[in-house]
C-alpha positions in Angstrom: -39.1 24.4 65.9 -39.6 28.1 65.7 -41.0 30.0 63.0 -38.1 31.7 62.2 -36.3 28.1 62.2 -39.1 27.0 59.9 -38.6 29.8 57.4 -34.7 29.4 57.2 -35.3 25.4 56.9 -37.8 26.1 53.9 -35.2 28.6 52.5 -32.4 26.2 52.6 -34.7 23.4 51.3 -35.3 25.1 47.8 -31.9 24.6 46.2 -32.1 21.4 47.4 -35.4 20.6 45.6 -34.6 22.8 42.5 -31.4 21.0 41.7 -33.0 17.6 42.1 -35.5 18.2 39.9 -33.5 20.2 37.6 -30.8 17.3 37.2 -33.6 14.6 37.1 -35.3 16.7 34.3 -31.8 17.1 32.3 -31.4 13.3 32.5 -34.5 12.2 31.5 -33.8 14.4 28.0 -30.4 12.6 28.3 -32.0 9.1 28.0 -34.2 10.2 24.9 -30.6 11.5 23.3 -28.8 8.1 24.4 -31.4 5.9 23.0 -31.3 8.0 19.6 -27.3 7.2 19.8 -28.4 3.6 19.4 -30.5 4.1 16.5 -29.0 3.1 13.4 -29.3 6.6 11.4 -27.0 7.9 14.3 -24.0 5.3 13.1 -24.9 5.5 9.8 -24.2 9.2 9.6 -21.6 9.5 12.5 -19.3 10.9 9.8 -21.7 13.1 8.2 -22.1 15.3 10.7 -18.7 16.5 11.0 -18.6 17.1 7.3 -22.1 19.0 7.4 -20.6 21.0 10.5 -17.0 21.6 8.7 -19.6 23.1 5.8 -19.5 26.8 5.9 -16.6 27.4 8.4 -14.2 30.0 8.7 -10.7 30.0 7.7 -9.7 30.2 11.0 -11.2 27.6 12.4 -10.8 25.1 9.5 -7.9 23.1 10.9 -10.2 22.2 14.2 -12.5 20.1 12.1 -10.0 19.1 9.4 -8.1 17.7 12.8 -11.1 15.8 13.7 -12.2 14.5 10.0 -8.8 12.7 9.9 -9.0 11.5 13.4 -12.7 10.0 13.0 -12.9 9.1 9.7 -10.9 5.9 9.4 -12.1 4.9 13.2 -15.7 6.1 12.7 -17.1 2.6 14.3 -15.0 3.3 17.8 -16.0 6.8 18.0 -20.0 5.5 17.4 -19.2 3.4 20.5 -17.7 5.9 22.6 -20.0 8.6 21.8 -23.0 5.9 22.9 -21.2 4.9 26.0 -20.5 8.2 27.1 -23.8 9.7 26.1 -25.5 6.5 28.1 -23.5 7.0 31.2 -24.0 10.6 31.6 -27.9 10.1 31.3 -27.8 7.8 33.6 -25.6 9.1 36.2 -27.6 12.4 36.0 -31.0 10.4 36.5 -29.4 8.9 39.5 -27.6 11.6 40.9 -24.2 9.6 41.0 -20.7 11.3 41.3 -22.7 14.8 40.5 -19.2 16.7 41.2 -17.5 15.2 38.1 -20.5 14.0 36.2 -21.3 18.1 35.7 -17.9 19.1 34.8 -17.4 15.7 32.5 -21.0 16.5 31.3 -19.9 20.1 30.2 -16.8 19.4 28.7 -18.5 16.8 26.4 -21.2 18.8 25.5 -18.7 21.7 24.4 -16.6 19.0 22.4 -19.7 18.0 20.8 -20.7 21.6 20.0 -17.6 22.5 18.4 -17.4 19.6 16.3 -20.5 17.7 15.1 -22.5 21.3 15.8 -20.1 23.4 14.2 -20.3 26.0 17.1 -24.1 26.2 16.5 -26.0 28.7 18.4 -29.2 27.6 20.6 -31.3 28.4 17.5 -29.3 27.7 14.0 -30.7 28.2 10.7 -33.5 25.2 9.8 -33.2 24.0 13.4 -36.7 22.6 14.9 -35.4 22.5 18.4 -33.2 24.2 20.9 -31.3 20.9 21.8 -27.8 22.4 20.6 -24.9 21.2 22.9 -23.9 25.2 24.0 -27.4 25.1 26.0 -26.6 22.0 27.7 -23.4 23.3 28.9 -25.5 26.4 30.6 -27.7 23.8 32.5 -24.6 21.9 33.8 -22.9 25.4 34.8 -26.5 26.1 36.7 -26.5 22.5 38.2 -23.1 23.2 39.7 -24.0 26.6 41.2 -27.1 25.0 42.9 -25.4 21.9 44.2 -23.1 24.7 45.3 -25.6 26.7 47.3 -27.6 23.5 48.2 -24.9 21.1 50.0 -25.8 17.7 50.4 -29.0 16.4 48.4 -30.9 13.5 49.7 -32.6 12.9 46.3 -29.5 11.3 44.8 -27.6 8.0 44.8 -24.4 10.2 46.2 -26.4 10.9 49.4 -26.9 7.1 50.0 -23.3 6.3 49.5 -22.1 9.1 51.5 -23.7 8.1 54.5 -22.4 4.5 54.1 -18.4 6.1 52.9 -18.4 10.1 54.0 -15.3 9.9 51.4 -17.9 9.7 48.5 -18.5 13.4 49.1 -15.7 14.5 47.3 -16.6 12.8 43.9 -20.5 14.1 44.5 -20.9 17.4 46.7 -19.7 20.7 45.4 -20.7 22.6 48.7 -18.4 22.9 51.8 -18.8 20.4 54.8 -19.4 23.6 56.9 -20.2 27.3 56.5 -17.9 28.8 54.3 -15.6 32.0 56.0 -16.5 35.3 54.2 -15.4 35.4 50.5 -12.2 37.5 50.2 -11.5 39.6 47.3 -9.9 37.4 44.5 -6.1 37.8 43.9 -4.7 38.4 40.5 -3.7 35.3 39.5 -7.3 34.0 39.9 -8.9 36.9 38.4 -6.8 36.4 35.2 -7.7 32.9 34.3 -11.1 34.1 34.9 -10.6 37.1 32.4 -9.3 34.5 30.1 -12.1 32.6 30.2 -14.3 35.4 29.6 -12.4 36.1 26.6 -12.6 32.4 25.3 -16.6 32.4 26.0 -16.5 35.6 23.8 -14.6 33.4 21.1 -17.0 30.7 21.3 -20.2 33.1 21.0 -18.9 34.8 17.8 -18.1 31.4 16.4 -21.9 30.3 17.1 -23.0 33.4 15.3 -21.3 32.7 12.2 -22.9 29.3 12.5 -25.8 30.5 13.2 -25.7 32.3 9.4 -24.0 29.8 7.7 -24.2 26.4 8.8 -26.6 23.8 8.5 -28.5 22.8 11.9 -27.4 19.1 12.7 -30.1 17.3 11.6 -29.3 13.2 9.9 -30.8 15.0 6.7 -28.3 17.9 6.6 -25.2 15.0 7.9 -26.0 12.7 4.9 -26.4 15.1 2.4 -22.5 16.5 3.5 -21.0 13.3 2.7 -19.8 13.2 -1.1 -19.7 10.0 -3.1 -16.1 11.0 -4.1 -14.7 11.3 -0.9 -15.7 7.8 0.1 -14.4 6.5 -3.3 -12.0 3.7 -3.4 -8.4 4.5 -5.0 -8.4 1.7 -6.9 -10.5 1.8 -10.2 -14.0 0.4 -11.0 -13.6 -3.1 -11.8 -15.2 -2.9 -14.6 -16.7 -0.2 -17.0 -19.7 0.1 -19.1 -19.4 -1.0 -22.5 -19.6 2.3 -24.6 -19.9 0.8 -28.2 -23.2 1.5 -30.1 -24.8 -1.9 -30.3 -25.7 -2.9 -34.1 -28.5 -2.2 -35.9 -31.9 -4.7 -35.8 -32.7 -5.4 -39.6 -36.2 -4.9 -40.8 -39.0 -2.6 -41.1 -39.9 -2.5 -36.9 -37.8 -3.0 -34.1 -38.8 -4.7 -30.9 -38.1 -2.5 -27.8 -39.0 -4.2 -24.1 -37.7 -2.0 -21.6 -38.1 -3.3 -17.6 -38.3 -0.7 -14.7 -36.6 -1.6 -11.5 -35.0 -0.5 -8.4 -31.4 -1.4 -8.6 -28.2 -0.5 -6.6 -25.6 0.8 -9.3 -21.8 1.7 -9.0 -21.5 5.6 -9.1 -17.8 5.8 -8.3 -15.2 3.2 -7.3 -16.8 1.2 -4.8 -19.8 4.0 -3.9 -23.3 2.4 -4.3 -26.6 4.5 -5.0 -30.1 3.4 -4.9 -31.2 4.3 -8.5 -34.5 3.9 -10.4 -33.6 2.3 -13.8 -34.7 1.0 -17.4 -33.0 -2.3 -17.8 -31.4 -2.6 -14.6 -28.7 0.0 -15.6 -27.8 3.7 -15.5 -28.1 4.7 -18.1 -30.7 2.1 -19.7 -29.7 0.3 -22.6 -28.8 2.0 -25.8 -31.4 1.7 -28.7 -30.3 1.6 -31.9 -32.5 1.9 -35.1 -32.5 3.2 -38.8 -34.5 6.3 -39.7 -38.2 4.9 -41.0 -38.2 1.7 -38.9 -41.0 1.4 -36.5 -40.3 1.1 -32.9 -42.5 -1.1 -30.9 -42.1 -0.6 -27.4 -43.2 -2.7 -24.3 -42.8 -1.2 -20.9 -43.1 -2.9 -18.1 -43.2 -1.4 -14.6 -41.2 -3.9 -11.8 -40.4 -0.8 -9.7 -42.2 0.3 -6.7 -43.9 3.6 -7.8 -45.4 5.0 -10.9 -43.4 5.3 -14.1 -43.3 6.0 -17.5 -41.2 6.6 -20.7 -40.7 9.7 -23.0 -38.7 9.2 -26.4 -37.2 12.3 -27.8 -36.9 10.4 -30.7 -40.5 9.9 -31.4 -43.3 12.0 -32.7 -46.5 10.6 -30.6 -49.1 12.0 -28.5 -48.1 12.1 -24.7 -51.1 11.8 -23.5 -51.8 8.6 -24.9 -48.0 6.8 -25.1 -46.1 8.8 -22.2 -48.7 7.9 -19.7 -48.0 6.9 -15.9 -48.0 3.0 -15.2 -48.3 1.5 -11.7 -46.2 -1.5 -10.2 -46.8 -4.7 -12.0 -48.5 -2.9 -15.0 -47.3 -2.7 -18.7 -48.0 -0.2 -21.5 -47.3 -1.0 -25.6 -47.2 1.5 -28.2 -45.3 2.3 -31.5 -44.0 5.0 -33.3 -42.1 5.8 -36.9 -38.6 6.7 -36.2 -38.8 9.9 -38.6 -36.0 12.0 -37.8 -32.1 11.0 -37.7 -29.9 11.5 -34.7 -29.1 11.0 -31.1 -32.0 11.1 -28.7 -32.6 11.1 -24.7 -35.1 8.6 -23.6 -36.4 9.2 -19.7 -39.0 8.6 -17.1 -41.6 11.4 -17.7 -43.7 10.9 -14.5 -43.6 13.8 -12.0 -41.5 15.1 -10.2 -39.6 14.7 -13.8 -36.1 16.2 -12.3 -36.1 13.3 -9.4 -37.2 10.4 -11.6 -34.2 11.3 -14.2 -32.0 12.3 -11.5 -32.4 9.0 -9.8 -31.3 7.2 -13.2 -34.1 6.9 -15.4 -32.9 7.7 -18.7 -31.0 6.1 -21.7 -30.1 7.4 -25.6 -31.5 5.9 -28.8 -29.6 6.4 -31.8 -31.4 6.6 -35.0 -29.1 6.3 -38.1 -29.9 8.4 -41.1 -31.7 6.6 -44.2 -28.3 7.5 -46.2 -25.9 6.3 -43.9 -23.0 8.4 -42.4 -19.5 7.7 -43.6 -18.7 4.5 -42.0 -16.6 4.6 -38.6 -13.9 2.2 -37.3 -15.2 3.0 -33.8 -18.6 3.9 -32.6 -19.0 5.0 -29.1 -21.9 6.2 -27.1 -21.4 8.3 -24.0 -25.0 9.4 -21.8 -23.6 12.4 -19.3 -25.8 12.7 -16.4 -25.7 13.7 -12.8 -26.0 12.3 -9.1 -27.3 14.3 -6.3 -26.5 12.3 -3.3 -27.0 11.8 0.3 -25.6 9.1 2.6 -27.9 6.3 3.9 -24.8 3.8 5.4 -21.4 3.6 4.8 -21.0 3.8 1.1 -24.4 3.7 0.0 -26.4 6.6 -1.3 -29.8 7.8 -2.3 -31.1 10.9 -3.8 -31.2 14.3 -2.4 -34.1 16.3 -3.7 -32.9 19.3 -2.6 -29.6 19.5 -4.3 -31.5 18.2 -7.3 -33.6 21.3 -7.0 -30.7 23.7 -6.5 -28.7 21.9 -9.4 -25.8 21.4 -6.9 -24.4 17.8 -8.2 -22.2 15.6 -6.4 -21.0 14.1 -9.5 -21.2 14.7 -13.2 -20.7 11.3 -15.2 -20.3 9.7 -18.4 -22.5 6.5 -18.5 -23.3 6.2 -15.0 -20.2 6.0 -13.0 -17.4 8.6 -12.4 -14.1 8.2 -13.9 -14.6 4.8 -15.5 -13.1 5.4 -18.9 -10.4 7.0 -17.2 -9.1 4.0 -15.6 -10.3 1.9 -18.7 -10.2 3.9 -21.6 -12.1 3.7 -24.9 -9.6 2.6 -27.8 -8.8 3.1 -31.5 -6.2 2.8 -34.2 -3.8 5.6 -35.6 -6.1 7.4 -38.4 -9.4 5.9 -37.7 -12.7 7.8 -37.7 -13.8 7.4 -34.1 -17.7 8.4 -33.7 -18.8 9.7 -30.5 -22.7 9.8 -29.8 -23.1 12.0 -26.8 -26.4 12.4 -25.2 -27.1 14.9 -22.5 -29.6 13.3 -19.9 -28.8 16.3 -17.3 -31.6 16.7 -15.9 -30.1 20.2 -15.3 -26.4 21.0 -16.6 -24.8 21.8 -19.9 -22.1 20.1 -21.3 -18.9 21.4 -23.2 -17.7 18.1 -24.8 -13.9 18.2 -25.9 -11.4 16.0 -26.8 -8.3 17.4 -25.5 -5.6 17.2 -28.1 -7.9 16.9 -31.1 -10.3 18.7 -33.3 -13.4 17.3 -34.1 -13.8 16.9 -38.0 -17.4 17.1 -38.1 -19.8 17.7 -35.2 -23.6 16.9 -36.1 -25.8 18.9 -33.8 -28.8 16.9 -32.3 -27.1 14.0 -34.7 -28.7 15.1 -37.5 -26.4 15.1 -40.8 -28.3 18.0 -42.3 -26.8 20.3 -39.3 -23.2 19.2 -40.1 -20.7 21.5 -39.0 -16.8 21.2 -39.6 -13.6 22.1 -37.4 -14.7 22.3 -33.8 -12.9 21.8 -30.6 -15.6 22.2 -28.3 -19.6 22.2 -28.5 -22.2 22.4 -26.0 -25.0 20.0 -25.6 -28.1 21.1 -23.5 -30.1 19.0 -21.1 -32.5 16.7 -23.1 -30.0 17.1 -26.2 -27.6 15.1 -28.1 -25.0 15.2 -30.8 -22.6 12.9 -32.9 -18.8 13.7 -32.9 -16.6 12.4 -35.4 -12.5 12.4 -35.0 -9.7 11.1 -36.0 -6.2 11.4 -35.1 -3.0 10.2 -36.4 -0.4 9.9 -33.5 -0.5 7.3 -30.7 -1.3 8.5 -27.0 -3.9 8.9 -24.7 -6.6 11.7 -25.8 -8.8 12.8 -22.7 -12.3 13.6 -23.2 -14.0 15.8 -20.9 -16.9 17.7 -20.0 -15.0 21.2 -20.3 -17.0 23.0 -17.5 -14.1 22.4 -15.2 -16.2 21.6 -12.0 -17.9 18.9 -13.9 -14.8 17.2 -15.0 -13.6 17.0 -11.5 -16.8 15.7 -10.6 -16.1 12.9 -12.6 -17.0 13.6 -16.4 -13.9 12.8 -17.6 -12.2 10.0 -19.8 -9.6 9.0 -22.0 -9.7 7.7 -25.8 -6.4 5.6 -26.1 -4.9 5.8 -29.7 -2.6 2.6 -30.2 -1.7 0.0 -32.5 -2.4 -3.3 -30.5 0.7 -5.1 -29.8 2.9 -2.0 -30.2 4.9 -0.5 -27.5 3.8 3.0 -26.2 5.8 5.9 -27.8 8.0 7.5 -25.6 7.4 10.9 -24.3 9.8 14.0 -25.5 12.1 14.5 -23.1 11.3 17.5 -21.1 14.1 19.6 -20.2 14.3 22.4 -17.2 13.6 26.2 -18.7 15.9 28.8 -17.9 14.5 30.8 -14.7 13.4 34.4 -15.5 15.1 37.4 -14.0 11.9 38.5 -12.4 11.2 34.8 -11.0 10.7 35.0 -6.9 13.8 33.5 -5.2 14.4 31.7 -2.1 17.2 32.1 0.1 20.5 30.1 -0.9 21.4 27.0 1.0 24.0 27.9 3.9 27.5 26.5 3.7 28.5 23.8 6.2 26.7 21.0 7.7 23.1 20.9 7.4 20.8 22.8 9.8 17.1 23.5 9.6 16.3 27.1 9.1 12.3 27.7 9.6 12.4 31.1 8.0 13.9 29.4 4.7 12.1 26.3 5.5 8.6 28.3 5.2 9.8 30.2 2.3 10.5 27.1 0.0 6.9 25.9 1.3 5.3 29.0 0.2 7.1 28.8 -3.5 6.7 25.5 -4.1 3.7 23.7 -2.2 1.1 26.3 -0.7 -0.7 26.7 -3.9 -2.0 23.6 -3.7 -1.3 22.2 -0.1 -2.4 26.1 1.4 -0.9 28.0 4.1 -3.0 25.8 6.7 -1.7 23.1 5.5 -5.2 21.4 5.1 -5.0 20.8 1.3 -8.4 21.4 -1.0 -10.6 18.8 -0.5 -11.3 16.5 -2.9 -8.0 17.8 -4.7 -5.1 18.0 -2.7 -4.5 16.2 0.7 -3.8 17.8 4.0 -0.4 17.8 5.2 -1.5 18.9 8.9 -2.0 15.5 10.6 -0.8 13.8 7.5 0.5 10.0 8.5 3.1 10.3 6.2 4.5 13.7 7.5 4.2 12.3 11.3 6.1 9.1 10.6 9.2 8.8 12.5 10.5 7.1 9.3 10.3 9.8 6.7 11.1 7.7 3.8 7.5 8.1 2.0 7.3 12.0 2.7 11.0 12.2 1.0 10.0 10.2 -1.7 6.8 11.9 -2.5 8.5 15.6 -2.8 11.1 13.9 -4.9 9.1 12.0 -7.1 5.7 13.2 -7.0 2.5 11.2 -6.5 -1.1 10.6 -8.2 -4.1 9.3 -7.0 -3.3 9.1 -3.0 -5.7 7.8 -0.4 -5.4 9.4 3.2 -7.4 8.2 6.1 -10.1 7.0 3.8 -10.4 9.9 1.5 -8.9 10.1 -2.3 -7.2 12.9 -4.1 -7.0 12.4 -7.4 -5.0 15.2 -8.6 -1.2 14.8 -9.4 2.0 16.3 -7.3 4.8 16.8 -9.4 8.5 15.8 -8.9 11.0 18.3 -7.4 14.2 16.2 -7.5 15.5 18.1 -10.4 14.2 21.5 -8.9 15.4 21.3 -5.4 18.7 20.4 -3.9 18.9 18.0 -0.6 19.1 20.8 1.5 16.1 22.5 0.0 13.8 19.5 0.3 15.0 18.8 4.0 13.8 22.4 5.0 10.5 21.6 3.3 9.9 18.4 5.0 10.7 19.8 7.8 8.5 22.9 7.9 5.7 20.5 7.2 6.8 18.5 9.8 6.9 21.2 12.5 3.8 23.4 11.1 0.2 23.2 11.9 0.4 21.5 15.0 2.6 18.9 13.9 5.3 17.5 15.9 7.6 15.2 14.1 11.1 14.0 14.4 13.3 16.5 11.8 15.0 14.7 9.1 18.8 15.7 7.6 19.7 16.6 4.3 21.9 13.5 4.4 18.5 11.4 4.5 17.2 13.0 1.4 20.6 12.5 -0.3 20.2 8.7 0.5 16.9 8.8 -0.9 18.0 10.1 -4.5 20.1 7.1 -4.7 17.4 4.7 -4.4 
């Protein structure tokens, strides 16, 4: 071989060696990634990655994430296994050099899919990232491998080479390079250049999405994925099986009261079907209600059966914290006494640093100190302790505390007595004219409560629970973190009177319940008739129904949807998370049988669960305000918009549904 041939041989060999080295190194990276997908944490937080990526996305890309969430959420187990198998197969194919031509393309497409879903269009370096491992980087590596293989041709450092020696036809799935020297490249015609230019434009759009993600979307870590899953999105549409008994327990007679409280780690229910790994007093959140009389001596025994140091701090006590509120280790107990000198509704809580973490993890309760001169007797006395849950997903419907959210005061739930909405589904009760007394304590740890009973005025409010501070005729009263108050009310008319934290965001996160006023055994009072109000002359109108046989008018359907539906379900058809369900990819909208869709528009709906996600807001009925053609046009607009492609319905089908 001449020197010239040797130089040419070395020159031609470098792409082969470079391609093989890059492929094997890349395969090792994919092997590591494949191993991580088989870890339990990957399956536990699979849906959480999508939720996390969807947070902070611009409106124009929200539909994409909504589609994947709707598709993946009810079938998470299947997608976990498909992802594991795909990543593992790609990893071994890269490492061994098997079917390189197709593997590089499939790997690039799979990486693009991951990048545009679980990674939220993240750039190579995203907010909070600790590595460069976003999938867009993988796409670039796959492109480099394709270019190198096209230049190198046959690669002896691969399984493909061994297969090709036995079956030459395998070259079609293995090699990018031509079998012979390629002819000179002619200028590309326009029908080829146009797709290339379109691809460049698409790449620019994707890079812009990546820039937005780098500024607004958290990096795809397990922590971010776990924090993105909200407990109310996992809650069952069914009510909690049993609500906590909110009645004030009776007083213990005598001059002293023994209070024994055990600390333990427990799993508690924070929403219907959703559990939380809590730290508790008395195995519950909140802890047991302590009811004493002013002047009684309270003898406390605190025993720590937990897994870390804990303590107890009574807001009703005047006592040296350095002696009595000290931390005790697991297996230890502490005894101390104090005299309940001041009447009121007080908080007790764990005071071990960080106190924020201990309270937010469930270590709080109420102590009620009755005044020496009793308040007027109440027919019903209830204790409500408001608290906040700051969660991250452990797995499935099991949650744990998220200290970052606690520090930022971003709760996922605000609740009365530990569980969201429990007294909405299992109301507190009273009789007409009875005096109802509510002892309300706000455990926080951070948010104020604006306590209010809808349809009622508090006859008296006792700030702090002290009768010396009584004020009359109050509709809403604020109770700060660590504070308490007593609320007296009486209503004469039977009915359901919701009680809420009037900070509306807190109410929709769980801080609401119902006081049901009725006479046992008597039928509920019928609601007064509701008549349709006359339409104001300035009210917007929609085009009148055309005469003759029904025919779907897309413009009219869009106008009717905008007037009657868009405020809740949005122009994108994606609804509002946690409030109003999406219509895009909604099973009822896509079903060839339109019975449910028509029924919902005619009769309304409340408390629907779609693809495993609950939507508590009520939809009003439109049977009295829209005619058959109107409802058919709205239904058909929903069936043919936002990518939905369902069979259209007729006005006759709506008419038939009205008669059922």
